[in-house]
C-alpha positions in Angstrom: 22.2 6.2 -12.1 19.4 5.9 -10.1 16.8 5.1 -13.1 19.2 2.6 -14.1 19.5 0.5 -11.0 15.5 0.7 -10.8 15.0 -0.4 -14.3 17.4 -3.5 -13.9 16.4 -4.5 -10.4 12.4 -4.4 -11.4 13.9 -6.3 -14.4 15.1 -9.1 -12.5 12.2 -9.6 -10.3 9.9 -9.7 -13.0 11.8 -12.3 -14.7 12.2 -14.3 -11.6 8.2 -14.6 -11.2 7.4 -14.8 -14.8 5.2 -11.7 -14.5 2.9 -9.5 -16.6 4.1 -6.7 -15.9 5.6 -4.4 -13.0 6.4 -0.9 -11.7 9.2 0.6 -9.6 9.0 4.1 -8.4 11.4 6.1 -6.3 10.2 9.2 -4.0 12.3 11.6 -2.4 10.7 12.0 1.0 11.1 15.5 1.9 9.9 17.0 -1.3 7.9 14.2 -3.3 10.5 14.5 -6.4 10.1 11.5 -8.4 13.9 10.7 -8.7 13.2 6.9 -10.9 9.9 5.4 -12.4 10.2 2.3 -14.2 7.0 0.5 -16.0 8.2 -2.9 -17.5 5.5 -5.5 -19.5 6.7 -8.5 -21.1 6.0 -9.1 -24.7 5.3 -11.8 -26.9 9.0 -13.1 -27.4 9.2 -12.7 -23.4 11.4 -9.8 -22.9 10.5 -7.0 -21.0 10.1 -3.2 -22.1 8.6 0.2 -21.4 6.2 -0.1 -24.4 3.4 -0.1 -21.9 0.8 1.5 -20.3 2.5 3.9 -17.4 1.2 1.6 -14.8 2.7 3.4 -12.0 0.0 6.4 -12.5 -2.7 4.5 -14.9 -3.8 1.1 -13.1 -5.6 1.1 -10.1 -6.0 -2.2 -8.9 -6.8 -3.8 -5.3 -3.6 -3.2 -3.0 -3.7 -6.2 -0.8 -1.5 -6.4 2.0 0.0 -3.0 1.0 -3.3 -1.7 2.3 -3.0 -2.9 5.9 -0.9 0.4 6.7 -3.7 2.4 6.2 -5.8 0.2 8.2 -3.6 0.0 11.1 -3.5 3.8 11.4 -7.2 4.3 11.0 -7.4 1.9 14.0 -4.8 3.6 15.9 -6.3 7.0 15.3 -9.5 5.9 16.4 -8.4 4.4 19.6 -9.9 0.9 18.9 -6.8 -1.0 19.4 -2.9 -0.5 20.9 -0.2 -2.2 19.7 0.3 -4.4 22.5 -3.6 -5.9 22.4 -3.7 -9.3 21.3 -6.0 -10.9 18.6 -6.9 -15.0 18.1 -6.0 -15.9 14.5 -6.9 -19.3 15.2 -5.6 -22.2 13.2 -5.3 -20.0 10.1 -8.9 -19.9 8.8 -11.7 -17.8 10.0 -15.2 -17.8 8.6 -16.8 -14.2 8.0 -20.4 -15.3 7.6 -20.5 -17.0 3.7 -16.8 -16.3 3.3 -13.5 -17.9 4.8 -10.4 -15.9 5.5 -7.4 -17.7 5.5 -3.6 -16.3 6.3 -0.5 -17.6 4.1 1.0 -19.6 7.5 -0.1 -23.1 7.2 -1.6 -23.5 11.2 -1.8 -19.8 11.7 -0.6 -17.5 14.4 -2.6 -18.3 17.3 -2.9 -15.7 19.8 -0.7 -12.6 18.4 -0.2 -9.0 19.4 -1.4 -6.3 16.8 2.5 -5.4 16.1 3.2 -8.9 15.4 0.1 -9.2 13.4 1.4 -6.2 11.1 4.9 -7.8 10.9 3.6 -11.3 9.7 0.8 -9.9 7.9 -2.0 -11.8 9.2 -5.4 -11.3 7.2 -7.4 -12.8 9.9 -6.0 -10.4 12.5 -6.8 -7.3 10.8 -10.0 -8.4 9.5 -11.2 -10.0 12.9 -10.1 -6.5 14.5 -11.9 -4.1 12.0 -15.0 -6.2 11.5 -15.4 -6.2 15.8 -14.6 -2.5 16.2 -16.2 -1.0 13.2 -19.3 -3.8 12.3 -21.6 -1.2 14.0 -20.2 1.7 11.9 -18.9 0.7 9.1 -18.8 4.3 7.3 -16.4 5.6 10.4 -13.9 3.2 9.0 -14.2 4.4 5.8 -14.1 8.1 6.6 -11.2 7.6 8.8 -9.4 6.0 5.7 -10.3 9.1 3.5 -9.0 11.4 6.1 -5.6 9.6 5.3 -5.7 11.3 1.8 -5.6 7.6 0.1 -8.5 8.8 -2.0 -7.3 12.5 -2.9 -6.6 13.5 -6.4 -2.9 13.8 -6.2 -3.0 16.3 -9.4 0.6 15.4 -10.9 1.8 17.0 -14.1 1.3 14.0 -16.1 -1.8 12.8 -17.5 -3.8 9.7 -17.0 -3.8 9.4 -13.1 -5.8 6.9 -12.1 -8.9 7.0 -9.9 -9.2 5.4 -6.8 -12.1 3.2 -5.6 -13.5 3.7 -2.2 -16.9 2.4 -1.9 -19.1 3.7 1.3 -21.4 1.9 3.6 -24.9 0.6 1.9 -23.6 1.9 -1.8 -23.9 -0.9 -4.8 -22.1 -4.1 -3.9 -21.6 -3.7 -0.3 -22.0 -6.9 1.5 -21.9 -8.3 5.0 -18.2 -9.1 4.4 -16.9 -5.8 2.6 -15.6 -4.5 6.0 -13.2 -7.6 6.7 -12.3 -7.8 3.0 -11.8 -3.9 2.6 -9.3 -3.9 5.8 -6.8 -6.4 3.7 -7.2 -4.4 0.3 -10.1 -5.7 -1.5 -13.1 -4.5 -2.7 -11.2 -0.9 -3.6 -8.6 -0.1 -6.4 -5.6 2.5 -5.9 -2.6 3.1 -8.2 0.8 2.5 -7.1 1.7 6.2 -7.0 -1.1 6.4 -4.3 0.2 3.6 -1.9 3.9 5.3 -2.4 2.6 8.6 -1.4 0.6 7.5 1.8 4.0 5.4 2.8 6.5 8.4 1.7 3.9 10.6 4.5 4.7 8.2 6.9 8.4 8.4 6.4 7.9 12.1 6.3 6.5 12.7 9.7 2.9 12.7 8.4 3.3 15.2 5.6 1.5 14.3 2.6 3.8 15.8 -0.2 2.6 15.7 -3.8 4.6 13.6 -6.5 6.8 15.9 -8.4 7.6 15.0 -11.5 8.6 18.6 -13.2 11.0 20.6 -11.1 11.4 23.5 -14.0 10.2 24.7 -17.4 12.9 25.6 -19.7 13.0 27.5 -22.9 16.1 28.1 -25.0 18.4 26.6 -22.7 17.1 29.0 -19.6 14.6 27.9 -17.0 11.5 30.3 -17.0 9.7 28.8 -14.5 10.8 26.6 -11.2 8.0 24.1 -9.6 8.0 24.3 -5.9 7.2 21.0 -3.7 3.5 21.0 -2.9 2.1 19.7 0.3 -1.0 18.0 -0.1 -1.7 17.5 3.8 0.3 18.9 6.4 -0.6 15.9 8.9 -2.4 12.7 7.6 -2.5 11.4 11.5 -1.3 12.4 14.9 2.3 12.3 15.8 1.9 9.3 18.0 0.2 7.1 15.2 3.1 8.1 12.8 5.8 7.3 15.3 4.2 4.0 16.0 3.5 2.9 12.6 7.1 3.7 11.5 8.2 1.1 14.2 6.0 -1.5 13.0 7.3 -1.2 9.5 10.6 -1.3 10.9 9.8 -4.4 12.4 8.3 -5.9 9.2 12.2 -5.8 7.8 14.0 -6.6 11.3 11.6 -9.8 11.9 8.8 -10.3 9.8 7.9 -10.8 6.2 10.6 -8.7 4.8 13.3 -9.9 6.9 15.2 -11.4 3.8 15.9 -7.0 2.8 17.4 -6.2 6.3 20.7 -4.7 6.6 23.2 -5.1 8.6 25.7 -2.3 7.0 24.7 0.7 9.6 21.4 1.9 8.4 17.7 0.3 9.1 15.0 -0.5 6.2 11.2 -0.2 6.9 8.9 -1.8 4.5 5.8 -3.6 4.0 5.4 -6.7 1.9 2.0 -7.3 -0.2 0.6 -10.1 -1.7 -3.2 -9.9 -3.5 -5.1 -12.2 -5.4 -5.9 -11.4 -8.9 -9.6 -11.2 -9.9 -10.4 -13.2 -13.3 -14.0 -13.2 -14.3 -15.8 -12.3 -10.8 -13.5 -15.1 -8.8 -10.0 -14.8 -7.0 -7.2 -17.0 -8.4 -4.4 -18.0 -5.8 -2.1 -18.3 -9.0 -2.4 -14.5 -9.4 -0.8 -13.8 -6.3 
């Protein structure tokens, strides 16, 4: 039933936006067990089916604003911000050297607190924070991101796991604008399953579980080997940081960019929206958001 719901829900959204392809993955928080996974791609006749790459595990791409969770966790862990700090996002545009950063809201958000910036997914806020706090030592930011486990091999039972890419300071391709753009999920590639594993760790109190596709191996109808949940990292961040970002993720749904899925029937939802410009021939296109 869960697989069926996931497939139909994904298909509805792909049809709504005429998307090329999409994925949906449902992970059990405590164990990491994958309870549903769907990959759908539009075919030449306009219909969607699963005759495609397993994008969920095999496609690494720029994560866009979903990566802001990792950014805010890094900043909180390093003690360079608190949620009550304010940052000026001006009128929705800010120039970093030769590139202009924009927020999705026309006219911008002006002065805004960090938790509010997360709720409305302000690009300028987090790019300015990271640029200001890590400009003198960009590798410190990158090292902190790596400490969250987002670049680790997940070691799943299925073949074809995509490799993440997170460049180091002064590697080929590094520029003066790399730091602010990395803060909002660009100039890196991560698979959907890696992003899910990070979010699941936050839901799990900081414990990162390996995504588990196989619970047991049977022979002649008898279980001959049972697989156990595997912890990848006992704690990806301090308890204070985990509790803080969990409240921030709830705020996204309660009053931020995901308010359309707010539930009024007795339980709360936490989440994060994300859009990303799609790279095409070395240029980003707004039409790919």
